[in-house]
ZALUMMI-107517 format. One record per residue: residue number from 1; residue in one letter; y, z, x of N, C-alpha, C in turn. Coordinates in steps of 0.2 Angstrom, whole numbers, plus 5000, padded with zeros to 4 digits. Atoms other than C-alpha are relative to their C-alpha. Example, Ala and Ser with C-alpha at 12.3 -4.5 7.8 and 13.67 -1.06 7.14 Angstrom:
2
k	r	n_Y	n_Z	n_X	ca_Y	ca_Z	ca_X	c_Y	c_Z	c_X
1	A	4994	5000	5004	4978	5039	5062	5006	5000	5004 $
2	S	4994	4999	4996	4995	5036	5068	5005	5003	4996 $
END
This chain:
380
k	r	n_Y	n_Z	n_X	ca_Y	ca_Z	ca_X	c_Y	c_Z	c_X
1	X	5003	4995	5003	5493	5080	4171	4993	5000	5002 $
2	X	5006	5001	4997	5476	5074	4176	5000	5002	5007 $
3	X	4999	4999	4993	5481	5075	4194	5000	5007	5002 $
4	X	4999	4992	4999	5487	5093	4193	4994	5004	4998 $
5	X	5006	4996	5002	5471	5098	4184	4994	4999	5006 $
6	X	5005	5001	4995	5460	5090	4198	5002	5004	5006 $
7	X	4998	4996	4994	5470	5098	4212	4999	5008	4999 $
8	X	5002	4993	5001	5468	5115	4204	4993	5002	5000 $
9	X	5007	4999	5000	5450	5113	4202	4997	5000	5008 $
10	X	5002	5000	4993	5448	5108	4221	5002	5006	5003 $
11	X	4998	4994	4997	5458	5123	4226	4996	5006	4998 $
12	X	5005	4994	5002	5447	5135	4216	4993	4999	5003 $
13	X	5007	5001	4997	5431	5127	4223	5001	5002	5007 $
14	X	4999	4998	4993	5438	5129	4241	5000	5007	5001 $
15	X	5000	4992	4999	5442	5147	4238	4993	5003	4999 $
16	X	5007	4997	5002	5425	5150	4230	4995	4999	5006 $
17	X	5005	5001	4994	5416	5142	4245	5002	5004	5006 $
18	X	4998	4995	4994	5426	5152	4258	4998	5007	4999 $
19	X	5002	4993	5001	5422	5168	4249	4993	5001	5001 $
20	X	5007	5000	5000	5404	5164	4248	4998	5000	5008 $
21	X	5001	5000	4992	5404	5160	4267	5001	5007	5003 $
22	X	4998	4994	4997	5413	5176	4271	4995	5006	4998 $
23	X	5005	4995	5002	5400	5186	4260	4994	5000	5004 $
24	X	5007	5001	4996	5385	5178	4269	5001	5003	5007 $
25	X	4999	4997	4993	5392	5182	4286	5000	5007	5000 $
26	X	4999	4992	4999	5396	5200	4282	4993	5003	4998 $
27	X	5007	4997	5002	5378	5202	4274	4996	4999	5007 $
28	X	5004	5001	4994	5370	5194	4290	5002	5005	5005 $
29	X	4998	4995	4995	5381	5206	4301	4997	5007	4998 $
30	X	5002	4993	5003	5376	5221	4290	4992	5000	5002 $
31	X	5008	5000	4999	5357	5216	4292	4999	5000	5007 $
32	X	5001	5000	4992	5359	5213	4311	5001	5007	5002 $
33	X	4998	4993	4998	5367	5230	4312	4994	5005	4998 $
34	X	5005	4995	5002	5354	5239	4302	4993	4999	5004 $
35	X	5006	5001	4995	5340	5231	4313	5001	5003	5006 $
36	X	4998	4997	4994	5349	5236	4328	4999	5008	5000 $
37	X	5001	4993	5001	5350	5254	4321	4993	5002	4999 $
38	X	5007	4998	5001	5332	5254	4316	4996	5000	5006 $
39	X	5003	5000	4994	5327	5249	4333	5001	5006	5004 $
40	X	4998	4995	4996	5337	5262	4341	4997	5007	4997 $
41	X	5002	4994	5003	5331	5276	4329	4993	5001	5000 $
42	X	5007	4999	5001	5313	5272	4328	4997	5002	5007 $
43	X	5002	4997	4993	5305	5283	4342	4994	4997	5002 $
44	X	5006	5003	4997	5292	5277	4354	4994	5004	4999 $
45	X	5006	4997	5001	5274	5281	4351	4998	5004	5006 $
46	X	5002	4996	4994	5268	5295	4362	4993	4997	5004 $
47	X	5006	5003	4997	5251	5286	4365	5001	4993	5003 $
48	X	4999	5006	4997	5258	5270	4371	5001	5001	5007 $
49	X	5000	5000	4993	5255	5267	4389	5002	4993	5003 $
50	X	4998	5007	4997	5262	5253	4401	4994	4996	5001 $
51	X	5006	5004	4999	5251	5238	4401	4998	4999	5007 $
52	X	5001	5000	4993	5253	5237	4420	4997	5006	5003 $
53	X	5002	4993	4997	5243	5250	4430	5005	5003	5005 $
54	X	4996	4997	4995	5252	5262	4440	4999	4998	5007 $
55	X	5001	5002	4993	5254	5260	4458	4995	5004	5003 $
56	X	5006	4996	4998	5238	5265	4467	5002	5004	5006 $
57	X	4999	4995	4994	5239	5280	4479	4994	5004	5000 $
58	X	5006	4997	5000	5221	5284	4482	4997	5003	5006 $
59	X	5003	4997	4994	5210	5294	4494	4993	4999	4999 $
60	X	5007	5001	5000	5192	5292	4499	4997	5004	5005 $
61	X	5004	4996	4995	5178	5301	4509	4994	4996	5001 $
62	X	5007	5003	4999	5161	5296	4516	4995	5005	4998 $
63	X	5006	4995	5001	5144	5303	4512	4999	5005	5005 $
64	X	5001	4995	4994	5144	5311	4529	5004	5006	4999 $
65	X	4995	4994	5000	5158	5322	4524	4997	5005	4994 $
66	X	5002	4995	5006	5148	5330	4509	4994	5004	5003 $
67	X	5005	4995	4997	5137	5345	4513	4994	4999	4996 $
68	X	5007	5001	5003	5118	5343	4510	5000	4994	4995 $
69	X	5001	5006	5004	5120	5325	4503	4993	4998	5000 $
70	X	5007	5003	5000	5102	5321	4509	4996	5004	4995 $
71	X	5004	4996	5005	5096	5335	4497	5001	4998	4993 $
72	X	4998	5002	5006	5104	5327	4482	4994	4996	4997 $
73	X	5005	5005	5003	5092	5318	4469	5002	4993	5001 $
74	X	4998	5007	4999	5091	5299	4472	5005	4997	4995 $
75	X	4995	5003	5005	5100	5295	4456	5007	5003	5001 $
76	X	4994	4997	4999	5114	5307	4460	5003	4997	5007 $
77	X	4998	5004	4994	5115	5299	4478	5003	4993	4998 $
78	X	4998	5007	5002	5117	5282	4470	5007	5000	4996 $
79	X	4994	4999	5004	5130	5288	4458	5006	5002	5005 $
80	X	4994	4998	4996	5141	5296	4472	5002	4994	5005 $
81	X	4999	5006	4995	5139	5281	4484	5004	4995	4996 $
82	X	4996	5005	5004	5145	5269	4470	5007	5003	4998 $
83	X	4994	4997	5001	5159	5281	4466	5005	4999	5006 $
84	X	4996	5001	4994	5165	5281	4484	5002	4993	5001 $
85	X	4998	5008	4999	5164	5262	4485	5005	4998	4995 $
86	X	4995	5002	5004	5175	5261	4470	5007	5002	5002 $
87	X	4993	4997	4997	5189	5271	4479	5003	4995	5005 $
88	X	4997	5004	4995	5191	5257	4491	5003	4994	4997 $
89	X	4997	5006	5004	5197	5244	4478	5007	5001	4999 $
90	X	4993	4999	5001	5214	5252	4477	5002	4999	4993 $
91	X	4998	5000	5007	5214	5254	4458	5004	5005	4998 $
92	X	4995	4995	5003	5228	5262	4449	4998	5003	4993 $
93	X	5002	4997	5006	5228	5272	4433	5003	4996	4994 $
94	X	4998	5004	5006	5228	5261	4417	4997	5003	4994 $
95	X	5002	4997	5006	5227	5269	4400	4996	4995	4996 $
96	X	5003	5004	5004	5214	5262	4389	4995	4995	5003 $
97	X	5004	5005	4997	5205	5252	4402	4993	5003	5003 $
98	X	5006	4998	4996	5187	5254	4409	4997	4994	5004 $
99	X	5001	5006	4996	5187	5237	4418	5003	5000	5007 $
100	X	4996	5000	4993	5191	5237	4437	5003	4993	5001 $
101	X	4996	5007	4999	5196	5218	4435	5007	5001	4998 $
102	X	4993	4999	5002	5212	5224	4426	5004	5003	5005 $
103	X	4995	4997	4995	5218	5233	4441	5000	5007	5000 $
104	X	5000	4993	5001	5215	5250	4435	4996	5003	4994 $
105	X	5004	4997	5006	5206	5262	4423	5003	5007	4999 $
106	X	4998	4993	5002	5209	5279	4414	4994	5004	5002 $
107	X	5005	4995	4998	5199	5295	4417	4993	4998	4996 $
108	X	5007	5001	5004	5185	5292	4403	4998	4993	5001 $
109	X	5002	5007	4998	5185	5273	4407	4997	5000	5006 $
110	X	5003	5000	4993	5181	5277	4425	4993	5002	5000 $
111	X	5007	4997	5001	5166	5288	4420	4996	4996	4996 $
112	X	5003	5005	5004	5161	5276	4407	4997	4994	5004 $
113	X	5002	5005	4995	5160	5262	4420	4995	5002	5005 $
114	X	5004	4998	4995	5151	5272	4433	4993	5001	4997 $
115	X	5007	4999	5003	5137	5278	4421	4997	4994	4997 $
116	X	5003	5006	5002	5135	5261	4414	4997	4996	5006 $
117	X	5003	5004	4993	5133	5254	4432	4994	5003	5002 $
118	X	5006	4997	4999	5119	5267	4434	4994	4998	4996 $
119	X	5005	5002	5004	5110	5259	4420	4999	5005	4994 $
120	X	5000	4995	5006	5113	5273	4407	5003	4996	4994 $
121	X	4998	5003	5006	5114	5268	4389	5003	5005	4995 $
122	X	4997	4995	5006	5123	5275	4373	5005	5004	5003 $
123	X	4995	4995	4997	5137	5282	4384	5007	4999	4996 $
124	X	4994	5001	5004	5152	5286	4373	5006	4998	5005 $
125	X	4994	5002	4996	5170	5280	4378	5005	5005	5001 $
126	X	4995	4995	4999	5181	5295	4375	4997	5006	5003 $
127	X	5003	4994	4996	5180	5311	4385	4998	5005	4995 $
128	X	5003	4995	5005	5178	5322	4369	4993	4998	4998 $
129	X	5007	5002	5002	5163	5311	4364	4995	5001	5005 $
130	X	5004	4999	4994	5156	5312	4381	4998	5007	5000 $
131	X	5001	4993	5000	5157	5331	4380	4995	5002	4994 $
132	X	5005	4999	5005	5147	5331	4363	4994	4997	5002 $
133	X	5006	5003	4998	5135	5319	4370	4996	5004	5005 $
134	X	5003	4995	4995	5131	5331	4385	4997	5006	4996 $
135	X	5002	4994	5003	5130	5346	4373	4994	4998	4995 $
136	X	5006	5001	5005	5117	5337	4361	4994	4998	5004 $
137	X	5006	5003	4997	5106	5328	4374	4998	5005	5006 $
138	X	5002	4996	4994	5106	5340	4389	5002	5007	4999 $
139	X	4997	4994	5001	5116	5356	4391	5007	5001	5002 $
140	X	4993	4999	4998	5134	5360	4391	5002	5007	5002 $
141	X	4998	4993	4998	5140	5375	4401	5007	5001	4999 $
142	X	4993	4999	5001	5156	5382	4395	5002	5006	5005 $
143	X	4997	4995	4995	5168	5392	4406	5006	5003	4997 $
144	X	4994	4998	5004	5180	5401	4394	5003	5006	5004 $
145	X	4997	4994	4996	5183	5416	4406	5000	4999	5007 $
146	X	5000	5001	4993	5180	5409	4423	5007	4999	5003 $
147	X	4994	5001	4996	5195	5410	4435	4999	4998	5007 $
148	X	5002	5002	4993	5186	5406	4451	4993	4997	5000 $
149	X	5006	5004	4999	5171	5396	4457	4994	5005	5001 $
150	X	5006	4995	4999	5161	5412	4462	4998	5004	4993 $
151	X	5002	4998	5007	5160	5416	4443	4993	4998	4999 $
152	X	5007	5001	5002	5142	5417	4436	5000	4993	4995 $
153	X	5000	5006	5004	5148	5403	4424	4999	4993	5003 $
154	X	5000	5007	4996	5148	5390	4438	4993	5001	5004 $
155	X	5006	5000	4996	5130	5395	4444	4996	4994	5000 $
156	X	5004	5005	5001	5122	5380	4437	5004	4993	5002 $
157	X	4997	5006	4998	5135	5367	4444	4997	4997	5005 $
158	X	5004	5004	4995	5127	5353	4453	5004	4993	5001 $
159	X	4997	5006	4999	5133	5337	4461	4998	4995	4995 $
160	X	5001	5005	5005	5134	5322	4448	5001	5003	4993 $
161	X	4999	4997	5006	5138	5334	4434	5007	4997	4997 $
162	X	4994	5002	5003	5152	5328	4422	5004	5007	4998 $
163	X	4995	4994	5000	5168	5340	4422	5004	4998	4994 $
164	X	4996	5001	5006	5178	5342	4406	5006	5005	5000 $
165	X	4994	4996	5001	5196	5348	4404	5003	5000	4993 $
166	X	4997	5000	5007	5205	5353	4388	5008	5001	5001 $
167	X	4992	4999	5001	5224	5353	4383	5001	5003	4994 $
168	X	4999	4996	5006	5230	5366	4371	5005	4996	4995 $
169	X	4995	5004	5004	5243	5353	4364	4996	4995	4996 $
170	X	5004	5005	5003	5229	5341	4358	4996	5003	4994 $
171	X	5004	4997	5006	5222	5345	4340	4997	4995	4996 $
172	X	5002	5006	5004	5217	5328	4333	4992	4999	5001 $
173	X	5007	5002	4999	5200	5327	4341	4995	5006	4998 $
174	X	5005	4994	5002	5184	5337	4336	4999	5005	5005 $
175	X	5000	4995	4994	5183	5345	4353	5007	4999	5004 $
176	X	4994	5000	4997	5199	5349	4362	5000	4997	5007 $
177	X	5001	5002	4994	5193	5339	4377	5004	4993	5001 $
178	X	4995	5005	4999	5206	5327	4385	4999	4997	5007 $
179	X	5001	5002	4993	5200	5324	4403	4993	5001	5002 $
180	X	5007	5000	4997	5183	5320	4412	5000	4997	5007 $
181	X	5001	5002	4993	5178	5318	4430	4993	5001	5002 $
182	X	5007	4999	4997	5162	5318	4441	5001	5004	5006 $
183	X	5000	4995	4994	5158	5332	4453	4996	4997	5005 $
184	X	5003	5003	4994	5154	5326	4470	4997	5005	5005 $
185	X	5003	4995	4996	5150	5342	4479	5005	5004	5005 $
186	X	4996	4997	4995	5157	5352	4494	5001	4996	5006 $
187	X	4999	5003	4994	5165	5346	4510	4997	5004	5006 $
188	X	5003	4997	4995	5156	5350	4526	5005	5005	5004 $
189	X	4996	4997	4996	5171	5355	4536	5003	5006	4997 $
190	X	4996	4994	5004	5181	5366	4523	4996	5003	4995 $
191	X	5004	4996	5005	5168	5370	4510	5004	4999	4993 $
192	X	4996	5001	5007	5181	5364	4496	4996	4995	4996 $
193	X	5004	5004	5005	5174	5356	4481	5005	4994	4998 $
194	X	4997	5006	5001	5179	5338	4477	4997	4996	4994 $
195	X	5002	5003	5006	5178	5327	4462	5002	4992	5000 $
196	X	4999	5007	5000	5179	5308	4458	5002	4999	4993 $
197	X	4998	5002	5007	5189	5300	4443	5006	4996	5001 $
198	X	4994	5003	5000	5205	5293	4438	5005	5005	4997 $
199	X	4995	4996	5002	5221	5302	4437	5007	4998	5002 $
200	X	4993	5002	4998	5240	5300	4438	5004	5007	5001 $
201	X	4997	4994	4999	5246	5316	4446	4996	5006	5004 $
202	X	5004	4995	4996	5231	5326	4454	5001	4999	5007 $
203	X	4999	5001	4993	5231	5329	4472	4993	5001	5004 $
204	X	5006	5000	4995	5219	5328	4487	5003	5002	5007 $
205	X	4997	4997	4994	5223	5339	4502	5007	5001	5000 $
206	X	4993	4998	5001	5239	5344	4495	5005	4994	4999 $
207	X	4996	5006	5001	5245	5326	4492	4999	4997	4993 $
208	X	5000	5003	5007	5249	5318	4475	4996	4993	5000 $
209	X	5003	5007	5000	5237	5304	4471	5000	4997	4993 $
210	X	4999	5004	5007	5237	5291	4457	4995	4994	5001 $
211	X	5004	5006	5000	5223	5279	4452	4992	5003	5000 $
212	X	5007	4999	5000	5204	5279	4454	4999	5003	5007 $
213	X	4999	4997	4993	5202	5291	4469	4995	5007	5000 $
214	X	5003	4994	4999	5194	5307	4476	5006	5005	4999 $
215	X	4995	4995	5001	5203	5323	4471	4997	5007	5002 $
216	X	5002	4993	4999	5202	5342	4475	4998	5002	4993 $
217	X	5002	4997	5006	5193	5352	4462	5003	5007	4999 $
218	X	4996	4993	5001	5205	5366	4457	5000	5002	4993 $
219	X	4999	4998	5007	5205	5376	4442	5007	5001	4998 $
220	X	4993	4999	5002	5221	5376	4432	5002	5007	5000 $
221	X	4997	4993	5000	5233	5391	4433	5000	5003	4992 $
222	X	5001	4997	5007	5233	5403	4418	5006	4998	4996 $
223	X	4994	5002	5004	5251	5398	4413	5000	4992	4998 $
224	X	5000	5007	5002	5246	5379	4412	4997	4999	4993 $
225	X	5002	5002	5007	5243	5371	4395	4993	4997	5001 $
226	X	5007	5003	4999	5227	5363	4403	4995	5005	5002 $
227	X	5005	4995	4998	5211	5373	4405	4993	4996	5001 $
228	X	5006	5003	4999	5194	5369	4412	4995	5002	4994 $
229	X	5004	4999	5006	5182	5367	4397	4993	5002	5002 $
230	X	5008	4999	4999	5164	5366	4404	4998	4994	5004 $
231	X	5003	5005	4996	5152	5355	4413	4993	4999	4998 $
232	X	5007	5001	5002	5134	5347	4411	4998	4994	5003 $
233	X	5003	5006	4997	5122	5334	4417	5001	4994	4995 $
234	X	5000	5006	5004	5124	5316	4411	4993	4999	4997 $
235	X	5007	5001	5003	5109	5313	4399	4997	4993	5003 $
236	X	5003	5006	4998	5097	5301	4407	5001	4998	5007 $
237	X	4998	5001	4993	5104	5302	4425	4994	5002	5004 $
238	X	5005	4997	4996	5091	5313	4432	4994	5001	4996 $
239	X	5006	4999	5004	5073	5313	4425	4999	5007	4999 $
240	X	5002	4993	5001	5067	5329	4417	4995	5002	5004 $
241	X	5005	4997	4996	5058	5341	4427	4993	5002	4996 $
242	X	5006	4998	5004	5039	5343	4422	5000	5008	4999 $
243	X	5001	4992	5001	5035	5360	4414	4995	5003	5005 $
244	X	5005	4997	4995	5027	5372	4426	4994	5002	4996 $
245	X	5006	4999	5002	5009	5374	4424	4998	5007	5002 $
246	X	5002	4993	4998	5003	5393	4423	4993	4999	5003 $
247	X	5006	5000	4997	4989	5395	4435	4998	5007	5001 $
248	X	5002	4994	4999	4978	5410	4437	5001	5002	5007 $
249	X	4998	4998	4993	4982	5421	4452	4994	4999	5005 $
250	X	5005	5001	4995	4965	5419	4460	4999	4992	5002 $
251	X	5000	5007	4998	4966	5400	4458	5006	4998	5004 $
252	X	4994	5001	4996	4984	5400	4464	4999	5001	5008 $
253	X	5001	4998	4993	4978	5409	4480	4995	4995	5003 $
254	X	5004	5005	4998	4964	5397	4482	5003	4993	5002 $
255	X	4997	5006	4999	4976	5382	4481	5004	5001	5007 $
256	X	4996	4999	4994	4986	5390	4496	4996	4999	5006 $
257	X	5004	5001	4994	4972	5388	4507	4999	4993	5002 $
258	X	5001	5007	4998	4970	5373	4518	4993	4997	4997 $
259	X	5005	5003	5003	4958	5360	4512	4993	5001	5004 $
260	X	5006	5000	4996	4946	5362	4526	4996	5007	4999 $
261	X	5003	4993	5001	4943	5381	4522	4998	5001	4993 $
262	X	5002	4999	5007	4941	5379	4504	4993	4999	4999 $
263	X	5007	5000	5001	4924	5382	4497	4999	4997	4993 $
264	X	5001	5002	5007	4917	5373	4482	4998	5005	4995 $
265	X	5001	4995	5005	4916	5383	4466	4993	4999	4998 $
266	X	5007	5001	5002	4898	5387	4461	4999	4996	4994 $
267	X	5001	5004	5006	4891	5376	4448	4999	5004	4994 $
268	X	5001	4995	5006	4885	5390	4437	5000	5007	5003 $
269	X	5000	4993	4999	4888	5408	4437	4996	5004	4996 $
270	X	5005	4996	5004	4873	5413	4427	4997	5005	5003 $
271	X	5003	4994	4996	4866	5430	4431	4992	4998	5000 $
272	X	5007	5002	4999	4848	5429	4438	4996	5004	4994 $
273	X	5004	4998	5006	4835	5432	4424	4995	5006	5003 $
274	X	5005	4995	4998	4825	5448	4425	4993	4998	4999 $
275	X	5007	5002	5001	4806	5447	4426	4998	5003	4993 $
276	X	5003	4999	5007	4798	5447	4409	4994	5005	5001 $
277	X	5006	4996	5000	4786	5461	4405	4994	4996	4998 $
278	X	5007	5004	5001	4768	5455	4405	4995	5005	4997 $
279	X	5005	4996	5004	4756	5463	4392	4994	4997	5000 $
280	X	5007	5003	5000	4738	5460	4395	4996	5003	4995 $
281	X	5005	4998	5004	4724	5462	4384	4995	5005	5003 $
282	X	5004	4995	4997	4712	5477	4386	4993	4996	5002 $
283	X	5006	5003	4997	4696	5472	4396	4995	5006	5001 $
284	X	5005	4995	4999	4680	5482	4397	4998	5000	5007 $
285	X	5002	4999	4993	4676	5489	4414	4994	5005	5000 $
286	X	5006	4996	5000	4659	5497	4418	5001	5006	5004 $
287	X	4999	4994	4997	4660	5515	4422	4995	5002	5005 $
288	X	5005	4998	4995	4652	5522	4438	5000	5007	5002 $
289	X	4999	4993	4997	4659	5539	4440	4996	5005	4997 $
290	X	5003	4994	5004	4652	5550	4426	4994	4997	4996 $
291	X	5005	5002	5005	4635	5548	4417	5002	5002	4993 $
292	X	4998	4999	5007	4637	5546	4399	4994	5004	4996 $
293	X	5004	4996	5004	4629	5557	4386	4995	4995	4996 $
294	X	5004	5003	5004	4615	5552	4375	5003	4996	4994 $
295	X	4996	5003	5006	4626	5549	4360	5004	4994	5002 $
296	X	4996	5005	4998	4636	5537	4370	4996	4994	5003 $
297	X	5004	5005	4997	4621	5526	4376	4994	4999	4995 $
298	X	5006	5002	5004	4607	5517	4367	4995	4996	5004 $
299	X	5005	5003	4996	4591	5511	4373	4996	4995	4995 $
300	X	5004	5005	5004	4581	5496	4367	4994	4998	5004 $
301	X	5006	5002	4997	4564	5490	4371	5000	4993	5000 $
302	X	5001	5007	4999	4562	5473	4377	4993	4997	4998 $
303	X	5006	5003	5002	4548	5461	4373	4995	5002	5005 $
304	X	5005	4999	4995	4540	5465	4390	4998	5007	5000 $
305	X	5002	4993	5000	4539	5483	4386	5004	5005	5004 $
306	X	4995	4996	4996	4553	5489	4398	5006	5002	4996 $
307	X	4994	4997	5004	4567	5500	4392	5006	5000	5005 $
308	X	4993	5000	4996	4585	5496	4399	5005	5004	4996 $
309	X	4994	4996	5002	4599	5508	4397	5006	4997	5000 $
310	X	4993	5003	5001	4615	5501	4390	5006	5005	5001 $
311	X	4994	4996	4999	4631	5508	4397	5006	4998	4996 $
312	X	4993	5002	5004	4647	5509	4387	5005	4999	5005 $
313	X	4995	5002	4996	4661	5500	4395	5007	5003	4997 $
314	X	4994	4997	5002	4678	5509	4395	5006	4994	5000 $
315	X	4995	5005	5001	4693	5499	4389	5007	5003	5003 $
316	X	4994	4997	4997	4709	5501	4399	5005	4994	4999 $
317	X	4995	5004	5000	4726	5493	4397	5004	4999	5006 $
318	X	4997	5002	4993	4734	5484	4412	5007	5003	4999 $
319	X	4993	4998	4999	4751	5490	4418	5004	4994	4998 $
320	X	4995	5006	5002	4766	5480	4411	5005	4999	5005 $
321	X	4996	5001	4994	4772	5476	4428	4998	4993	5002 $
322	X	5002	5007	4998	4773	5458	4436	4995	5000	5005 $
323	X	5005	5001	4996	4760	5463	4448	4993	4998	4997 $
324	X	5006	5002	5003	4743	5455	4445	4994	5005	5002 $
325	X	5005	4996	4999	4728	5465	4443	4993	4996	4999 $
326	X	5006	5004	5001	4710	5459	4445	4995	5005	4996 $
327	X	5005	4997	5004	4697	5464	4432	4994	4996	5000 $
328	X	5006	5003	5000	4679	5461	4433	4995	5003	4995 $
329	X	5005	4997	5005	4665	5462	4421	4993	4997	5002 $
330	X	5006	5002	4998	4647	5462	4425	4995	5001	4995 $
331	X	5005	5000	5005	4633	5458	4414	4993	4999	5003 $
332	X	5007	5001	4997	4614	5460	4417	4996	4996	4995 $
333	X	5005	5003	5005	4601	5449	4410	4997	5004	4995 $
334	X	5003	4997	5005	4594	5454	4394	5003	5007	4999 $
335	X	4996	4994	5002	4607	5467	4392	5005	4999	4995 $
336	X	4995	5000	5005	4618	5470	4378	5005	5006	5000 $
337	X	4994	4994	4999	4635	5480	4378	5003	5001	4993 $
338	X	4997	4999	5007	4643	5488	4363	5007	5003	5002 $
339	X	4993	4998	4999	4662	5491	4363	5001	5006	4995 $
340	X	4998	4995	5005	4668	5507	4356	5008	5002	5002 $
341	X	4994	4998	4999	4685	5515	4355	5000	5005	5005 $
342	X	5000	4995	4994	4688	5523	4372	5005	5006	4999 $
343	X	4995	4995	5002	4703	5533	4365	4996	5006	4997 $
344	X	5003	4995	5004	4692	5542	4353	4994	5003	5004 $
345	X	5005	4997	4996	4678	5544	4365	5003	5005	5005 $
346	X	4997	4995	4995	4690	5552	4378	5002	5006	4997 $
347	X	4997	4994	5003	4698	5563	4366	4994	5005	4997 $
348	X	5006	4996	5002	4681	5569	4359	4997	5004	5006 $
349	X	5003	4997	4994	4675	5572	4377	5004	5006	5002 $
350	X	4996	4994	4997	4689	5583	4381	5000	5006	4995 $
351	X	5001	4995	5005	4687	5593	4365	4993	5004	5000 $
352	X	5007	4998	5001	4668	5595	4365	4997	5000	5007 $
353	X	5004	5000	4994	4657	5600	4379	4993	4998	4999 $
354	X	5007	5004	5001	4642	5589	4381	4995	5004	5005 $
355	X	5005	4997	4996	4626	5596	4389	4999	4995	5006 $
356	X	5001	5004	4993	4622	5590	4407	4995	4995	4999 $
357	X	5004	5006	5001	4614	5573	4407	4994	5001	5004 $
358	X	5006	5000	4997	4596	5571	4412	5000	4996	5007 $
359	X	5000	5004	4994	4592	5565	4429	4999	4992	4999 $
360	X	5000	5007	5000	4594	5546	4432	4993	4998	5003 $
361	X	5006	5003	4997	4579	5535	4434	5001	4996	5006 $
362	X	4999	5004	4994	4576	5524	4448	5003	4994	4998 $
363	X	4997	5006	5002	4581	5509	4438	5008	5001	4999 $
364	X	4993	4999	5001	4598	5517	4433	5003	5001	5007 $
365	X	4996	4999	4994	4602	5522	4451	5001	4993	5004 $
366	X	5000	5007	4997	4598	5504	4457	5006	4996	4997 $
367	X	4995	5004	5004	4610	5497	4443	5007	5003	5003 $
368	X	4993	4997	4997	4624	5510	4449	5001	4997	5007 $
369	X	4998	5003	4993	4622	5504	4467	5002	4993	5000 $
370	X	4998	5007	5000	4623	5486	4462	5007	4999	4997 $
371	X	4993	5000	5003	4639	5489	4452	5005	5002	5005 $
372	X	4995	4997	4995	4647	5499	4466	5001	4995	5005 $
373	X	4999	5005	4994	4643	5485	4479	5004	4994	4997 $
374	X	4996	5006	5003	4650	5472	4467	5008	5002	5000 $
375	X	4993	4998	5000	4666	5482	4465	5003	5000	5007 $
376	X	4997	5000	4994	4668	5485	4483	5001	4993	5003 $
377	X	4999	5006	4998	4666	5467	4486	5007	4997	4997 $
378	X	4994	5003	5003	4680	5462	4474	5006	5004	5002 $
379	X	4994	4996	4998	4692	5476	4480	5002	4998	5007 $
380	X	4999	5002	4993	4690	5470	4498	5003	4993	5000 $
END
């Protein structure tokens, strides 16, 4: 009885253990199947790129192949020379890389590396951020309607400018910019425009290139989802030009003359002063022409008993001219003169007729002769 009970318990235990093992194995199989299905059904992310760079197939040129390279600004010459030197390293295209030591770089990583190598700071990493950087700091030239390089929208394009492309399928970024490169200029032989950067599929002279290379600068076709967005100067690459100083036409004409011919400007342009009018005081001049009336003369008796006739002197006003005039006054000893208003005398003489003067005495004639001789002396 006890033996049969023990046997039955052992059989039940064994059956239970086998069932549990079967359940566990089936659950493990189910889990493994679900993981496998999950791995197969989970789609690959579109942004994922291979860790290894693509096989490099690059092209390069020399600075002698570029037209008017010697006329480039020095900073742009340095940028172009550094870019062409980088094409000799045989770097492939590697998404997310801006380090040549990894064997490759992407488009924005290549431009980022080149601008940092030139000493520029605050350079953004992504192409759309670089476009915003140019728009804020310098000037972004948009080309929405340009279909050829002879369009007015490319009139300001210069070597060293950053070039931006857009893709109509990209909508996550603030600006629809997905690609950036550096403009190198025109080739001497063909006149074609060339650019520098990193790409996996662009061409040079009709051959497909991949990696950090020189490429042809071609505008996308109308049916292509990619379009050329615009271009602009990298902030800080070329110093700002000084503002033009407006110079007067006469001064600008003087500046064009050689230094030897130039005349020093006059120290002062003050106008010469006109001579000031000189007003002189009235002086008494002894008259010799006409004898004066009795009313105009007075006689006094001196202590010696002699009588001298005193003549009235006419007052005249000198001319208000800068010329100097000589006036003389003569006085006789023991002779007194009285001044009268000559204006009144002259006016009264013209209105009234005075009687003829009496004949002059010997003394008066001598006085007149002395006065005349003195006047002639001073006049000569």
